[in-house]
Phi, psi and omega in degrees: 000129181273174186296334181288323176292322177297317178297323178296319177296318178296318178298319179294320177294320179293334174299321177302318181295314184284329177295316177295325177298322178298327181277322191252356179296134182220011177213167183299324183283329175288328175290321178296316177298319178299317179296320178296317181292323175300314179301311181299315183302312181285327176298315178296320178299317179297317179299317183293321183292346177284345183243316184265160178300131187299314183297314179293319179299313181293322178297317179294316180303306182289327178296314176299316180298314182293310181296315180296322180293315178301311182289318181296317178298324178289317183287313188267335187237008173073019175295141179294139180238115183257167177295329177297314178298315180298318179297319179292323176296317178298316178298320180296316180296321175299316178297319179293318176299321176297321177296319180294318181296322183268006184291339182085183184236062181265012182300317179297324179294323179293324180290325180292332182290338181282000000 
């Protein structure tokens, strides 16, 4: 795994943080932290899209965010988690993995263009 995929995973995980922050922030410093994490998350996403395929990158980013938010809200905030939600998260992850597998290997060409 190269550094861009790792950065994309970190950006997706940070998306989980800011989405939960939008719901649960209740003071100026939690709102400030949420804003900082939003900035970092999208800045990292922009950096990654300069090298990796945009469609796959965005699907992975939002997939990590969606799956992580569903699971995180259930684990940390007591949101109900049903078998239906879990099944849909698994289907989403399979779709995202399929996009990554079929994305091709155009990374060297993208690096040469810079």
